[in-house]
Residue, then its C-alpha position, 0 to 999 in steps of 0.5 A: m520865825n515870823k507868821y508869814k514864814f510859818l504859813g509858808a512852812f505849813l503850806h509846804f507841808i500841805y503841798r508835800m502831802l498832796s504831792f505824795m497823794t497824787r498820781k503824777e506823770y511827766f512828759f518832755a518834748d524833744g530837746v528838753e534838758m532840765n539841768e541846763p540853764n533855762i528860763i522856765v515859764f508858767w501861769h501863776r495858777k499852775i505854781f503847785t504843779v510846776c513845783n513837782a515838774t521842776r523838782t529834779i533841777k539842781k540849780k534853780a532860782s525863782i522870782v517871788s513877789a517882795s510882798k508879805d504874801g509873797e513871803i509865804l510862797a517864798e518859804l515854800l519855794r525855798r524848802e523846795g531847793n530854790e534860791l529866791i529873787r524878791g520882786s516882780s517879773n516886770k522889766d521895770n523892776i530893775k532890782s529883781l532883773k539885775e539879780a536874775m541876770k546874776y543867777a543866769k550868769r552862774k548857770y542857774t535855771l530861772g523859774i518865773a510865773i510869768d503873769g504874776p504876782a498880781g495879774p491879769i491872768f494869762e497876760p505875760k509880764s515882760g521881765a522873763i522876755f527881757i532876760a531871755k533876749k539879754t542872755g540868749m537863754p532858752i525859754v521852756p514853757i511848763s503846764s499841767y492837767c489834773s483830773k481833780k483839783w480845787i480851783f480858788k475862783n476868788m483869787w486873781d489867778k484862779l489858783e489850782i491845787p490837785m486833790p488827793f488821788s487825782r491824776c496829774v499830767h505834767y508837760v515840759a514843752k520844747p525850748f525856744y529862743l527869742t531874737r533881739e530883733s523881735s518886738m516886745e509885743e511879738s515876743i509876749e504873744l509868742v510866749k503866751k501862745r507856747i504856754h497855752e499850747a503846753g497846757y493843751k498838750a498836757f490835757e491832750i495826753y491825759n485825754k488820750k490815755y484815760n478818757k478814750n470813751k469820754k469827751i471832755k471839752f478843754n476850755e481855752e479861756s480858763f485852761g483847766k476850769e472844765 
């Protein structure tokens, strides 16, 4: 085992420990079928919590950077039952897109951190949109809100990791489709809007259930960095 896979295995151990120690709740919009072929999209900063929300999916494949650092994340995802597609989520990365299309034909759900692997933050890459238009698969945005978390401010994605004993609300939004007639720019803005809405919905559910007598502001620019 090389050092990157070792680090990935260690990260997976930490992830499972933290997952065990957090109080998780899952909420699903109408029309969500987690074990039907979907394109799951989310912000790169939420990758730890999205792993929890997608654990029940039986056939899943994730696009992961082909870099050495990506090897660390790839090992974590592999241990969570994901098939791996190495490459970026940009439509210009032909190799990873072709492989993703093969998995789509085999009725896999595809998981894509849509602003990864190198940002900028909250700016969707076009790969997932290209796949959705070609295959007709629905896009399903996922986001979360955690009451306490570590935020790695020096990382481009401001990665969030839930703290032990925090309460995490996961929200899986309603599937939607992209038409071939819509422009790439229009589609990118729609996907961006829907993922942000999923993040706000997770926050809204948390706030309504657990902060009835408090007012917490939701910062739409940082999405979780309250």
